[in-house]
Phi, psi and omega in degrees: 000133184270176180297317180301312184298313182291322178297312183294319177299316180296316180293318180295321186287318189219004185223072181301317176298324178294320177296315179298322178293324183289313183249000178064027175200164179278174185295324181294315179295322177298315180295321177297316178296318179298320178300324181284324186259350184305315179301329182278331186253355181282137179240163180260150174291150175239177177293331185278327184200161175272142179285151175286128182300150180300324179299318180290319178301316180293313181299317180293323177295317178296320179295317179299314182292326181287332184276352175078000000 
């Protein structure tokens, strides 16, 4: 389990203000946005490497945009 996975689980489970600060939206809004953009940002695994999951791609993009 990577840093992203453990951080997001921790924020979702017990730190709603921290989650909102990280991605600038609540979990429901994040899931709605993910459902809309997932087909466009999802990639396939290859023999050489595993693809970055769509959830992680979206969260990291939102964090980048939020941090200015």
